[in-house]
N, C-alpha and C positions, 0 to 999 in steps of 0.2 A: 383384089386378088384373090379370091375366095382357095384354098388348096381342100379337096373334099377328103375325109377318110376314110380306110379300109380295113381290113379286118389285121391283112400283116402278118399269119399267124403262120406262111409258109417262109418268109423272106426271113423278118425277124427271128426265127427262134434259134433260141442259143445250141451251138456245138455243142454234145454230148463229151463227158470224159472220159478217156480211155481205160484199159484195166490198169496200166501202167500207174497211175495215179491211186489208186486203190490199193494197189499191193508196197506206193510210199507211204503211203496212208497208215497202212497198216503197223510198218516198218516205224515210222515215227511215234506211233503209239507203244508200239511195245518198246521202242527205248526209254520215251518218256516213264513209261508204268516200271522199267528197270531200274531205273534212274534213280525216283523218287522213291521205292520202295530199297534199294540198296542203302542210301542214305540215312531214311530212316530205322531200317535196321542195322546197319553200323552202328549208329548211336547208341538204339535200344540196347544191342546185345554187346556194346563195349570191342566191337572191331574193329579195330582204324583202317586195316588191310580195305575190310567190307565195304570200309565209308569211303575210301580215296576210291576204292576201283568204281564206283556208282558214279563218280565224276568223268571216267576217261569215255567209256560209248557216248556220255551228253554230248561231252568237248568235241570226239571226232564226229558224231552225228552233225552238229552246229558247222564245223567246217565242210562236210559234204553236201549238208544242203544247198549251203555260202557257193561253193563249186558249181554243183551239180547245176544251180537255177540262177545262173549265171547269162547262159543261152535264152535262156526264157524272158531273160528280165532286158536281155540283150532285143530280142523279139518285138514283144509288148512296146519298149519305147520307140522303134521302128515303124511302129504301125501309124499311119497316120488316122489321125481321128474324123469322124463327120459328124459335120456341121449342119445341123440342120434347126428353120423353127419348130416352135410348139407351144402349143394353149394350153394355158393353165386351166384344170379341170376344176382344183379344189385343193387348199391349203389351208393347214393347221396348226398350229402354233404350239412349241412343246414348252416345258416349264425351264426358267433358267434364271440362275443367280446372276446373270451380268449383263451388260447394255447389249450383247450380240444375244437375238429369239431365233432357235433351231426354227425350222420351218420345214414342214412334211408335207410334199408336192405329191399327185397325181396331176402327170402330163399328157395331152396328146402329142405324140412327135409325129411330124410329118416332113420326112426326108424329101430331097427331090427325084425324081423318078422310082420311089417305092412305095407302097402303101404306110396309111399311118400305123402307130400301132401306142398303146398306151405302159407308163413304165411310174415308177415309182420313185422320187430322188427328195434329199434334202440338202437344205441351204441354210445356213447363219448368216442373220441380215441385222445388221444397227436397228437401234427401235426408228432413228430418224427415218431409215428405207422403207419403213414396213407397206408404207403406201406404192410402192411402185410394182408391186406384186398383187394386184387382185384376182379374184376369178374372172376365167372369161377373156384374161389379157397374153398378149403374145410376147413370147419371150426366144432366147436363141439357147440353146444346148450342144453338148459334144458331147460323139460316145463312140468309143472303138467297136469299128465296122462288126464282130463275132462277138459283143459283148452288149449288147445294147440296155441290159438294164443298169448299165452304170454310167446312162446317163448324166450329164449335169449341166446348170445353168450356166450360164457364162457371163458373167455379170459385165462385162467390159468388150463386145463383143464386135466393134468397129463399126466407121461409121457407115459400111455397104451393108453389112447384117443390120444395122440398126432403124436404117432405112424401108429393107425389107420387112421388118418385125413390126412397125407401123403401118405399113400400106396392108400387111397379110391379113386375112380374115381365115382361120382352120376351123372347118368342121369338126367335132366330137368323134375320135373312133371309140367302137361298142366295147363294154367292160370286157366281154372277152378277149379281147385284144391285146388283155394286159401281160406284159413279158415279164418273167421274173428269174431270175438267177435259178440253173440246170437244178433237177431235184438229185442226180448227181452228187450233189455238193453233199444233201443230208446223207447220201450214202458211205461217203467218204467219214464223215462225222463219227456214224455209226461204224464204220471199220476201226477210224482211229482210236475209239474207245474202246471196242473188243480186242485192241493190240494194246492198249494199255493197263486192261486186266488180265490179260493174260502173260507180259512182260514183269509185270508183279507177281503174277504166282510162281514164275519162273524162280525168283529169290526168296520170296517169304514161304512157300510149300515146304525146301528143305531144312527153314529154318522155324519150324513151327515148334519144334520143343524147345528150343532157346528162347525164344520169345515168349513161350507160354510161361517157364520159371523166371524172365524177366519184369512179367506185368503180373506174376502171381496164377497159380493155377486153380484159382476160383475165377479168375475172369472177373475181379474185379480190380485189379491193377496196384493189390497190395501183397505183398508177401506171406503166406501159408503161418497160422500163428506159431508155429514148431520151428518155420525156417529160421536161420541165421542168414548171414551175409554172404558165406559161401555154398548156399544151398539155393538161395532166390539171385544170387546177385544184385538185389537193394536191398535195406533194410532200414528202419524208421524206429529210433526209441524216443521216449518222451520220460524225461524226470520231471521235478517238481518245477523244474527253473530252465530245463536248457534241453533242445529238442534236436537231433541230432538226423540225418537223410543221406544215405550214403546209396554210390552203383559203383559200378565199375569203372565208369566212367567221370563219373561230377558225386561231388560231395556239399552241405552247408549243415551249419551248426547254428542254430540260436541262442543266446543266454537271453536269461528272464529281462522285466523293464527295470529291476533296480543293479544289475548288472553291464560290465562293460569287459570288451574283450581287451582292453587298456588295462584292467585290472591284473595286480604283477601273478603270470602264470598262465593267467586267463587264457591266452592266446596258444599258447604252447601244448594246452590239456585239452583245447576245440580243436587243435591238428590230429593232437595223439588220437584220439574219438574219432575221427575218418579213418587214419591208417591201420586202425588196430585191427590185427587177425587178416592182413593184408600179408602176401610173402616179399621173400628179398626183391629190391628192385620195382616194386610195384606203389611207392611212394614218392614215386619224380610227378610232379605237376606240371603243364603248360601253363598257368593260371593261378592267384592267387586274387582274391580280392577281400579285405576287408572295409566292415566300419565298425559303428559303435556298438553293436547287437548281433551282426551277423556277417559270415565268415564262410566264401562261396569256393570252393577249390573244382577246377579242372582237371583230374587227373589225365595225363601223359599215352596213349596207347603204346602199342607193342608194333610200333612202325617206324622206320629207320630215319632219319631225317628229320623228325619231327623235334624241335626247340624244347626243352626238358631241363628242371633242374631238382633237385631233392630237396625235400621239405624241411629237413634237418636244417640245412646249410643259413634259414632265414636268420638275420640277426634278430631274434623276441628281444631280448636285455635293451635292441635301441630303440624298438618299433611308438614305443611310446612316447621318447624325446624328438623324435622325426616329426611325431603326430603334433606336440603341443607347442614346436615351433612352427608348424604352419598354421596352425589354429592363428599363431599371437603373431606372428612376425610377418606376414604376408600381404596384410591388410585388407583381408575381406570383410573384417566387423567383427562385429557379434550380437546372435551368435552365429556361430561355425560352423556348417555343416562339412566333415573329411570324409575322405576315402582311401585308403592305402595298393596297390597295384603293384603285384611282384608278376616280374615275367622275366624272361632268357629269349630274343630273338633271334639275333645272329652273334652279341658276341657274351660275354657275361652279364650275371644278373645283378635287372636293375629295378631300385622300388622308384614308385612313384606315389607322392602324398599332393592328395586337393582337396583345399579346403575351398568353401562356398557359404560366402555371407552376404549382408545387405549392400557391401561395396563392391561385390563382383567375384571371381575363380582367379586363385593365386596355388601355383604348384611349386614342389617341391621336390629334387632327383635324388637320388644317393644308389651308393655302391652297394656290393653284397657285404660287407660291415658295417653298413648303416651311417656311414661317412656323406655327408651332404655333397655332391656334386653340381648343383644347380638349383637357381632361383627363377621364380616368375611370379613377383610380383601382384595380385590383382589389378584392373584396372589398367 
């Protein structure tokens, strides 16, 4: 049985998308751009309200898209795919690090009662099955009738189609009969990109002054030489042995190679260097992380409901002993790297010390007074 291919340009032409999809694409881009800009700008300028507000439109858009897309997904699922025979015009293997090789096919599809057309498709084939897909052989494909560019090779077509494929000989369709995704899809990408830029501009433009201050007026990301923390929103100072970097949202202190934050009074001095110059109520933190020579603090934004604690409430005098117990009594082995994390989630302030060594990682939990409440040995 020989099936002759035609151009198929009329019957196989895909249906172009309507203007409503362009509008949805623009709105999707605008929401994405506005959300990303709000998250980044809120973090940079230290506005917790702006940061959290950026999440609202994104969550709402996800819910709306999911709910609005249910009828379309139901319609697409209800469409009975067209099954047809196809001739492999060419096959090209792509690189892969696994036993399944991605193959890119160019097929001539010959549906029953309709002109043939060409289509490109991909299929992941195991190495042992590569010989089953040589050029000019006949395979079975399935595709939605209104989206023929989504044709896929059916690996197990069933007895009837297997017999038909074995007996059929399909003539090649001309290269001009190749069907592709509608060009409107590329238009949608351009519209989404424009919406993303406009959405980001709506958020960034009103805050350009604050962002300029946060990154430095010379555009280098560093504050001007004469500006202090109150003028630029961030500062960095370096002494012979200690480096302090502070902004409205975060702060870090790195001590010299021959120092340790466990040295007497060193941790308290490091915290004081980050809180110096901050007004009342600005010394509260969300998280404090202490390592041998590095202190990291995430300061609490002015947003109700965010868990926080006062840095003065840390049991500084008890922390060296807690770290020493974690390193020596949890079975991590020697040498052991330690880290202390202070956080207040739903209840009171808690401290967790982790010690990692050649025998694994152990943890030690303590309360706000520095009294041990739980141990988890390594291994």
